py3Dmol code that shows the C-alpha trace and the ligand (Angstrom):
import py3Dmol

protein = """\
ATOM      1  CA  MET A   1       7.059  17.419  -7.619  1.00  0.00           C
ATOM      2  CA  THR A   2       3.806  19.479  -7.729  1.00  0.00           C
ATOM      3  CA  ASP A   3       1.353  17.732 -10.090  1.00  0.00           C
ATOM      4  CA  ALA A   4      -2.269  17.506  -9.230  1.00  0.00           C
ATOM      5  CA  ARG A   5      -1.963  14.068  -7.766  1.00  0.00           C
ATOM      6  CA  SER A   6       0.928  14.730  -5.405  1.00  0.00           C
ATOM      7  CA  ALA A   7      -0.795  18.002  -4.404  1.00  0.00           C
ATOM      8  CA  ALA A   8      -3.923  16.006  -3.627  1.00  0.00           C
ATOM      9  CA  TRP A   9      -1.972  13.467  -1.466  1.00  0.00           C
ATOM     10  CA  ASP A  10      -0.143  16.369   0.282  1.00  0.00           C
ATOM     11  CA  THR A  11      -3.702  17.574   1.289  1.00  0.00           C
ATOM     12  CA  TYR A  12      -4.523  14.194   2.560  1.00  0.00           C
ATOM     13  CA  ALA A  13      -1.381  13.956   4.620  1.00  0.00           C
ATOM     14  CA  LYS A  14      -2.251  17.200   6.407  1.00  0.00           C
ATOM     15  CA  SER A  15      -5.669  15.758   7.584  1.00  0.00           C
ATOM     16  CA  LYS A  16      -4.527  12.368   8.600  1.00  0.00           C
ATOM     17  CA  PRO A  17      -3.730  11.947  12.274  1.00  0.00           C
ATOM     18  CA  PRO A  18      -0.301  10.186  13.128  1.00  0.00           C
ATOM     19  CA  ARG A  19      -0.105   6.531  13.822  1.00  0.00           C
ATOM     20  CA  ARG A  20      -0.490   5.769  17.477  1.00  0.00           C
ATOM     21  CA  ARG A  21       2.763   5.508  19.402  1.00  0.00           C
ATOM     22  CA  THR A  22       2.026   1.807  20.344  1.00  0.00           C
ATOM     23  CA  ASN A  23      -0.568  -0.765  19.482  1.00  0.00           C
ATOM     24  CA  ALA A  24      -2.876  -2.689  21.699  1.00  0.00           C
ATOM     25  CA  ARG A  25       0.055  -5.056  22.468  1.00  0.00           C
ATOM     26  CA  GLY A  26       2.275  -2.238  23.312  1.00  0.00           C
ATOM     27  CA  GLU A  27       4.462  -2.478  20.290  1.00  0.00           C
ATOM     28  CA  SER A  28       6.015   0.667  18.770  1.00  0.00           C
ATOM     29  CA  THR A  29       5.957  -0.811  15.112  1.00  0.00           C
ATOM     30  CA  TRP A  30       3.454  -3.217  13.527  1.00  0.00           C
ATOM     31  CA  PHE A  31       1.996  -3.988  10.041  1.00  0.00           C
ATOM     32  CA  ASN A  32      -1.655  -3.256   9.312  1.00  0.00           C
ATOM     33  CA  TRP A  33      -3.341  -4.097   5.974  1.00  0.00           C
ATOM     34  CA  THR A  34      -6.593  -2.556   7.031  1.00  0.00           C
ATOM     35  CA  GLN A  35      -7.773   0.864   8.247  1.00  0.00           C
ATOM     36  CA  HIS A  36      -8.988  -0.536  11.554  1.00  0.00           C
ATOM     37  CA  PRO A  37      -6.628  -0.611  14.557  1.00  0.00           C
ATOM     38  CA  ASP A  38      -5.310  -3.938  15.804  1.00  0.00           C
ATOM     39  CA  HIS A  39      -7.057  -5.821  13.087  1.00  0.00           C
ATOM     40  CA  GLY A  40      -6.284  -8.351  10.400  1.00  0.00           C
ATOM     41  CA  PRO A  41      -3.081 -10.166   9.459  1.00  0.00           C
ATOM     42  CA  GLY A  42       0.370  -8.810   9.679  1.00  0.00           C
ATOM     43  CA  ALA A  43       3.672  -8.846   7.943  1.00  0.00           C
ATOM     44  CA  GLU A  44       3.486 -12.824   7.592  1.00  0.00           C
ATOM     45  CA  VAL A  45       1.497 -12.332   4.526  1.00  0.00           C
ATOM     46  CA  LEU A  46       4.687 -11.236   2.720  1.00  0.00           C
ATOM     47  CA  ALA A  47       6.689 -14.355   3.597  1.00  0.00           C
ATOM     48  CA  LEU A  48       9.900 -12.511   4.132  1.00  0.00           C
ATOM     49  CA  GLU A  49      13.083 -13.313   6.080  1.00  0.00           C
ATOM     50  CA  PRO A  50      15.462 -10.898   7.764  1.00  0.00           C
ATOM     51  CA  GLY A  51      17.771  -9.434   4.969  1.00  0.00           C
ATOM     52  CA  ASP A  52      15.213  -9.687   2.275  1.00  0.00           C
ATOM     53  CA  GLY A  53      14.469  -6.665   0.165  1.00  0.00           C
ATOM     54  CA  VAL A  54      10.852  -5.321   0.112  1.00  0.00           C
ATOM     55  CA  LEU A  55       9.147  -2.376  -1.749  1.00  0.00           C
ATOM     56  CA  ASP A  56       6.103  -0.402  -0.519  1.00  0.00           C
ATOM     57  CA  LEU A  57       4.256   1.264  -3.334  1.00  0.00           C
ATOM     58  CA  GLY A  58       2.643   4.425  -1.697  1.00  0.00           C
ATOM     59  CA  CYS A  59       4.312   4.055   1.697  1.00  0.00           C
ATOM     60  CA  GLY A  60       2.673   7.220   3.053  1.00  0.00           C
ATOM     61  CA  SER A  61       4.056   8.120   6.446  1.00  0.00           C
ATOM     62  CA  GLY A  62       5.917   4.805   6.618  1.00  0.00           C
ATOM     63  CA  GLY A  63       4.318   2.874   9.489  1.00  0.00           C
ATOM     64  CA  ASN A  64       4.358  -0.437   7.760  1.00  0.00           C
ATOM     65  CA  LEU A  65       7.645   0.022   6.164  1.00  0.00           C
ATOM     66  CA  ALA A  66       9.353   0.892   9.563  1.00  0.00           C
ATOM     67  CA  HIS A  67       7.890  -2.365  10.978  1.00  0.00           C
ATOM     68  CA  LEU A  68       9.584  -4.371   8.152  1.00  0.00           C
ATOM     69  CA  ALA A  69      12.817  -2.489   8.651  1.00  0.00           C
ATOM     70  CA  ALA A  70      12.634  -3.152  12.339  1.00  0.00           C
ATOM     71  CA  LEU A  71      12.334  -6.828  11.564  1.00  0.00           C
ATOM     72  CA  GLY A  72      15.552  -6.580   9.569  1.00  0.00           C
ATOM     73  CA  MET A  73      14.385  -6.197   5.960  1.00  0.00           C
ATOM     74  CA  ARG A  74      15.778  -3.791   3.393  1.00  0.00           C
ATOM     75  CA  ALA A  75      12.659  -1.633   3.369  1.00  0.00           C
ATOM     76  CA  VAL A  76      12.219   0.692   0.396  1.00  0.00           C
ATOM     77  CA  GLY A  77       9.257   2.836   0.019  1.00  0.00           C
ATOM     78  CA  VAL A  78       8.054   5.104  -2.790  1.00  0.00           C
ATOM     79  CA  ASP A  79       5.420   7.857  -2.469  1.00  0.00           C
ATOM     80  CA  LEU A  80       4.128  10.818  -4.560  1.00  0.00           C
ATOM     81  CA  SER A  81       3.628  13.051  -1.600  1.00  0.00           C
ATOM     82  CA  ALA A  82       6.412  15.157  -0.107  1.00  0.00           C
ATOM     83  CA  ALA A  83       4.297  15.809   2.958  1.00  0.00           C
ATOM     84  CA  GLN A  84       3.719  12.031   3.623  1.00  0.00           C
ATOM     85  CA  LEU A  85       7.455  11.347   3.275  1.00  0.00           C
ATOM     86  CA  ALA A  86       8.247  14.370   5.551  1.00  0.00           C
ATOM     87  CA  LYS A  87       6.147  12.585   8.283  1.00  0.00           C
ATOM     88  CA  ALA A  88       7.849   9.352   7.608  1.00  0.00           C
ATOM     89  CA  ARG A  89      11.235  10.810   7.936  1.00  0.00           C
ATOM     90  CA  GLU A  90      10.440  12.571  11.166  1.00  0.00           C
ATOM     91  CA  ARG A  91       8.685   9.667  12.920  1.00  0.00           C
ATOM     92  CA  TRP A  92      11.049   6.896  11.831  1.00  0.00           C
ATOM     93  CA  ALA A  93      14.352   8.795  12.044  1.00  0.00           C
ATOM     94  CA  ASP A  94      15.706   6.121  14.383  1.00  0.00           C
ATOM     95  CA  VAL A  95      14.783   3.141  12.263  1.00  0.00           C
ATOM     96  CA  GLU A  96      17.701   1.614  10.326  1.00  0.00           C
ATOM     97  CA  GLY A  97      17.250  -0.171   6.948  1.00  0.00           C
ATOM     98  CA  MET A  98      14.524   2.120   5.679  1.00  0.00           C
ATOM     99  CA  GLU A  99      14.975   3.913   2.293  1.00  0.00           C
ATOM    100  CA  LEU A 100      12.387   6.503   1.078  1.00  0.00           C
ATOM    101  CA  HIS A 101      11.935   7.904  -2.325  1.00  0.00           C
ATOM    102  CA  GLN A 102       9.572  10.670  -3.744  1.00  0.00           C
ATOM    103  CA  GLY A 103       7.907   9.804  -7.037  1.00  0.00           C
ATOM    104  CA  ASP A 104       5.357   7.789  -8.888  1.00  0.00           C
ATOM    105  CA  ALA A 105       5.292   4.156  -8.232  1.00  0.00           C
ATOM    106  CA  LEU A 106       5.256   3.164 -11.907  1.00  0.00           C
ATOM    107  CA  GLY A 107       8.211   5.300 -12.755  1.00  0.00           C
ATOM    108  CA  PHE A 108      10.107   4.145  -9.717  1.00  0.00           C
ATOM    109  CA  MET A 109       9.676   0.511 -10.757  1.00  0.00           C
ATOM    110  CA  ALA A 110      10.487   1.256 -14.391  1.00  0.00           C
ATOM    111  CA  ALA A 111      13.825   2.815 -13.354  1.00  0.00           C
ATOM    112  CA  SER A 112      14.670   0.118 -10.770  1.00  0.00           C
ATOM    113  CA  VAL A 113      17.326  -2.480 -11.242  1.00  0.00           C
ATOM    114  CA  THR A 114      16.687  -4.050  -7.965  1.00  0.00           C
ATOM    115  CA  ARG A 115      14.771  -7.220  -7.731  1.00  0.00           C
ATOM    116  CA  TYR A 116      12.641  -7.429  -4.544  1.00  0.00           C
ATOM    117  CA  ASP A 117      11.667 -10.488  -2.391  1.00  0.00           C
ATOM    118  CA  ALA A 118       8.285  -8.795  -2.001  1.00  0.00           C
ATOM    119  CA  VAL A 119       6.278  -5.690  -3.146  1.00  0.00           C
ATOM    120  CA  TYR A 120       3.159  -4.569  -1.349  1.00  0.00           C
ATOM    121  CA  SER A 121       0.705  -1.713  -1.260  1.00  0.00           C
ATOM    122  CA  VAL A 122      -1.613  -0.785   1.686  1.00  0.00           C
ATOM    123  CA  PHE A 123      -4.369   1.422   0.338  1.00  0.00           C
ATOM    124  CA  GLY A 124      -1.561   2.855  -1.681  1.00  0.00           C
ATOM    125  CA  ALA A 125      -0.350   3.357  -5.236  1.00  0.00           C
ATOM    126  CA  ALA A 126      -1.655  -0.060  -6.365  1.00  0.00           C
ATOM    127  CA  TYR A 127      -5.148   1.186  -5.472  1.00  0.00           C
ATOM    128  CA  PHE A 128      -4.803   4.434  -7.253  1.00  0.00           C
ATOM    129  CA  THR A 129      -3.008   3.210 -10.471  1.00  0.00           C
ATOM    130  CA  ASP A 130      -4.494   1.083 -13.301  1.00  0.00           C
ATOM    131  CA  PRO A 131      -3.605  -2.506 -12.413  1.00  0.00           C
ATOM    132  CA  ARG A 132      -2.989  -3.142 -16.093  1.00  0.00           C
ATOM    133  CA  LEU A 133       0.051  -0.900 -15.619  1.00  0.00           C
ATOM    134  CA  THR A 134       1.007  -1.819 -12.026  1.00  0.00           C
ATOM    135  CA  LEU A 135       0.820  -5.547 -12.352  1.00  0.00           C
ATOM    136  CA  PRO A 136       3.388  -6.024 -15.113  1.00  0.00           C
ATOM    137  CA  ALA A 137       5.642  -3.456 -13.455  1.00  0.00           C
ATOM    138  CA  VAL A 138       5.647  -5.394 -10.150  1.00  0.00           C
ATOM    139  CA  HIS A 139       6.113  -8.594 -11.935  1.00  0.00           C
ATOM    140  CA  GLY A 140       9.309  -7.046 -13.458  1.00  0.00           C
ATOM    141  CA  CYS A 141      10.505  -5.949 -10.021  1.00  0.00           C
ATOM    142  CA  LEU A 142      10.027  -9.269  -8.195  1.00  0.00           C
ATOM    143  CA  VAL A 143      12.364 -12.240  -7.831  1.00  0.00           C
ATOM    144  CA  PRO A 144      10.553 -15.448  -9.103  1.00  0.00           C
ATOM    145  CA  GLY A 145       8.330 -16.747  -6.259  1.00  0.00           C
ATOM    146  CA  GLY A 146       8.261 -13.142  -4.844  1.00  0.00           C
ATOM    147  CA  VAL A 147       4.972 -12.019  -3.204  1.00  0.00           C
ATOM    148  CA  PHE A 148       2.783  -9.057  -4.342  1.00  0.00           C
ATOM    149  CA  ALA A 149       0.085  -8.165  -1.973  1.00  0.00           C
ATOM    150  CA  MET A 150      -2.226  -5.102  -1.832  1.00  0.00           C
ATOM    151  CA  SER A 151      -5.131  -3.927   0.266  1.00  0.00           C
ATOM    152  CA  GLN A 152      -7.934  -1.707  -0.455  1.00  0.00           C
ATOM    153  CA  HIS A 153     -11.708  -1.220   0.247  1.00  0.00           C
ATOM    154  CA  PRO A 154     -14.045  -3.917  -1.291  1.00  0.00           C
ATOM    155  CA  PRO A 155     -15.965  -2.556  -4.172  1.00  0.00           C
ATOM    156  CA  VAL A 156     -19.345  -1.018  -3.962  1.00  0.00           C
ATOM    157  CA  GLU A 157     -21.734  -3.298  -5.909  1.00  0.00           C
ATOM    158  CA  GLY A 158     -21.954  -2.276  -9.492  1.00  0.00           C
ATOM    159  CA  CYS A 159     -19.093   0.200  -9.321  1.00  0.00           C
ATOM    160  CA  TYR A 160     -16.205  -1.473 -10.958  1.00  0.00           C
ATOM    161  CA  GLY A 161     -13.134  -0.258 -12.809  1.00  0.00           C
ATOM    162  CA  CYS A 162     -11.795   3.382 -12.555  1.00  0.00           C
ATOM    163  CA  GLN A 163     -13.712   5.362  -9.892  1.00  0.00           C
ATOM    164  CA  ALA A 164     -13.215   8.834  -8.473  1.00  0.00           C
ATOM    165  CA  SER A 165     -12.077   9.428  -4.738  1.00  0.00           C
ATOM    166  CA  TYR A 166     -12.687  12.849  -3.227  1.00  0.00           C
ATOM    167  CA  ILE A 167     -10.189  14.141  -0.782  1.00  0.00           C
ATOM    168  CA  PRO A 168     -11.672  17.082   1.285  1.00  0.00           C
ATOM    169  CA  ARG A 169     -10.001  20.363   1.159  1.00  0.00           C
ATOM    170  CA  GLY A 170     -12.148  22.338   3.574  1.00  0.00           C
ATOM    171  CA  PRO A 171     -15.496  24.002   3.515  1.00  0.00           C
ATOM    172  CA  ASP A 172     -14.681  26.655   0.990  1.00  0.00           C
ATOM    173  CA  GLU A 173     -12.797  24.610  -1.551  1.00  0.00           C
ATOM    174  CA  ASP A 174     -13.570  21.888  -3.926  1.00  0.00           C
ATOM    175  CA  PRO A 175     -12.122  18.540  -2.976  1.00  0.00           C
ATOM    176  CA  ALA A 176      -9.058  17.145  -4.719  1.00  0.00           C
ATOM    177  CA  ILE A 177      -9.949  14.200  -6.874  1.00  0.00           C
ATOM    178  CA  VAL A 178      -7.713  11.171  -7.485  1.00  0.00           C
ATOM    179  CA  LYS A 179      -8.679   7.963  -9.434  1.00  0.00           C
ATOM    180  CA  ARG A 180      -8.903   4.440  -7.896  1.00  0.00           C
ATOM    181  CA  TRP A 181      -9.514   1.022  -9.367  1.00  0.00           C
ATOM    182  CA  ASP A 182     -12.129  -1.205  -7.725  1.00  0.00           C
ATOM    183  CA  TYR A 183     -12.951  -4.810  -8.656  1.00  0.00           C
ATOM    184  CA  THR A 184     -14.501  -7.772  -7.148  1.00  0.00           C
ATOM    185  CA  PRO A 185     -12.251 -10.554  -5.608  1.00  0.00           C
ATOM    186  CA  ARG A 186     -12.917 -12.719  -8.628  1.00  0.00           C
ATOM    187  CA  THR A 187     -11.860 -10.060 -11.122  1.00  0.00           C
ATOM    188  CA  TRP A 188      -8.663  -9.412  -9.036  1.00  0.00           C
ATOM    189  CA  VAL A 189      -7.672 -13.081  -9.204  1.00  0.00           C
ATOM    190  CA  GLY A 190      -8.173 -13.026 -12.940  1.00  0.00           C
ATOM    191  CA  LEU A 191      -6.064  -9.928 -13.301  1.00  0.00           C
ATOM    192  CA  PHE A 192      -3.195 -11.124 -11.132  1.00  0.00           C
ATOM    193  CA  THR A 193      -3.282 -14.478 -13.005  1.00  0.00           C
ATOM    194  CA  GLU A 194      -3.299 -12.759 -16.410  1.00  0.00           C
ATOM    195  CA  TYR A 195      -0.178 -10.785 -15.452  1.00  0.00           C
ATOM    196  CA  GLY A 196       1.981 -13.788 -14.410  1.00  0.00           C
ATOM    197  CA  PHE A 197       1.042 -14.449 -10.635  1.00  0.00           C
ATOM    198  CA  GLU A 198       0.071 -17.780  -9.259  1.00  0.00           C
ATOM    199  CA  ASN A 199      -1.349 -18.992  -5.958  1.00  0.00           C
ATOM    200  CA  VAL A 200      -3.552 -15.851  -6.194  1.00  0.00           C
ATOM    201  CA  THR A 201      -6.122 -15.155  -3.407  1.00  0.00           C
ATOM    202  CA  ALA A 202      -8.474 -12.193  -2.987  1.00  0.00           C
ATOM    203  CA  THR A 203     -10.385 -12.128   0.278  1.00  0.00           C
ATOM    204  CA  VAL A 204     -12.533  -9.528   2.031  1.00  0.00           C
ATOM    205  CA  LEU A 205     -11.816  -9.219   5.772  1.00  0.00           C
ATOM    206  CA  GLU A 206     -14.909  -8.030   7.564  1.00  0.00           C
ATOM    207  CA  ALA A 207     -14.550  -4.938   9.823  1.00  0.00           C
ATOM    208  CA  PRO A 208     -14.105  -5.577  13.589  1.00  0.00           C
ATOM    209  CA  ALA A 209     -17.427  -6.704  15.208  1.00  0.00           C
ATOM    210  CA  HIS A 210     -17.303  -3.851  17.653  1.00  0.00           C
ATOM    211  CA  GLY A 211     -17.395  -0.219  16.551  1.00  0.00           C
ATOM    212  CA  ARG A 212     -19.402   1.812  14.033  1.00  0.00           C
ATOM    213  CA  ARG A 213     -17.213   1.489  10.986  1.00  0.00           C
ATOM    214  CA  ARG A 214     -18.510  -1.287   8.953  1.00  0.00           C
ATOM    215  CA  ILE A 215     -16.450  -1.338   5.695  1.00  0.00           C
ATOM    216  CA  GLY A 216     -14.073  -4.063   5.519  1.00  0.00           C
ATOM    217  CA  THR A 217     -10.846  -4.607   3.573  1.00  0.00           C
ATOM    218  CA  GLN A 218     -10.041  -6.486   0.310  1.00  0.00           C
ATOM    219  CA  LEU A 219      -6.631  -8.214   0.482  1.00  0.00           C
ATOM    220  CA  ILE A 220      -5.173  -9.633  -2.795  1.00  0.00           C
ATOM    221  CA  ARG A 221      -2.106 -11.665  -2.805  1.00  0.00           C
ATOM    222  CA  GLY A 222      -0.106 -13.612  -5.403  1.00  0.00           C
ATOM    223  CA  ALA A 223       3.400 -14.890  -6.122  1.00  0.00           C
ATOM    224  CA  ARG A 224       5.440 -14.237  -9.218  1.00  0.00           C
ATOM    225  CA  ALA A 225       5.403 -17.299 -11.363  1.00  0.00           C
ATOM    226  CA  SER A 226       8.900 -18.498 -12.050  1.00  0.00           C
TER     227      SER A 226
END
"""
ligand_1 = """\
27
SAM
C -4.444 6.321 1.633
S -2.659 6.656 1.578
C -2.006 5.221 2.318
C -0.595 5.423 2.688
C 0.033 4.024 3.463
N 0.242 2.983 2.562
C -0.715 3.764 4.729
O -1.206 2.582 4.746
O -0.834 4.585 5.649
C -2.226 6.474 -0.145
C -0.772 6.776 -0.417
O -0.433 6.441 -1.717
C 0.286 7.490 -2.327
N 0.170 7.261 -3.730
C -0.876 7.347 -4.496
N -0.645 7.269 -5.847
C 0.708 7.008 -5.861
C 1.561 6.827 -6.995
N 1.019 6.615 -8.240
N 2.806 6.670 -6.833
C 3.361 6.747 -5.414
N 2.515 6.948 -4.342
C 1.129 7.129 -4.624
C -0.060 8.707 -1.706
O 0.754 9.850 -1.873
C -0.441 8.287 -0.371
O 0.681 8.570 0.613
"""
view = py3Dmol.view(width=600, height=400)
view.addModel(protein, "pdb")
view.setStyle({"model": 0}, {"cartoon": {"style": "trace"}})
view.addModel(ligand_1, "xyz")
view.setStyle({"model": 1}, {"stick": {}})
view.zoomTo()
view.show()
């Protein structure tokens, strides 16, 4: 697959350093909703039990998915980028229970006959796809009561709806451009509710107090209404 979006994300994959071998607690797999190391909640957000099925939309190089597989979940990931998936297959070759697919998240969900106990997206496909398309598709892929959670940057004040993201390609080339969708927590709660999710929360996790990176993380979570 070589459309402009997958080529853009292949470029991103090449510039992104690999996940550390271990986190601050010495663990070789862990779940991170944010882009700050050792920060924020973990897999408990998804309310899963061993044996449950979970789908990662835009799994990238697979660090979060590998953690869920290591916890005993049936962990399925979909990503547009062959380069990202190649990194995932190499890094997590020894992890059982992990299934990776290349493709667009919406197309994957439309073709899926599986119903998952949870679906999630960490700065992934749900950030880079119109939520009016993603939310009904996720709703259709979840068991009643199943959790959908997604993380992304909080919006810049006044910049709402479809925005452009620029992925650097080097000093002599134009950046690759992908679209993302930014909303306030209040708007996200309204969207999730409109598309059949309940107990919806949207919170902004502040960046860690130490360090120079100040941008936090917006985490939106809801459960499929029965
Ligand atoms: C910023 S990366 C995050 C990757 C991973 N979730 C993580 O936390 O490291 C965004 C990922 O979403 C994938 N992606 C973007 N749009 C997608 C779509 N429509 N379908 C599937 N994957 C998509 C990209 O290929 C990329 O791997």
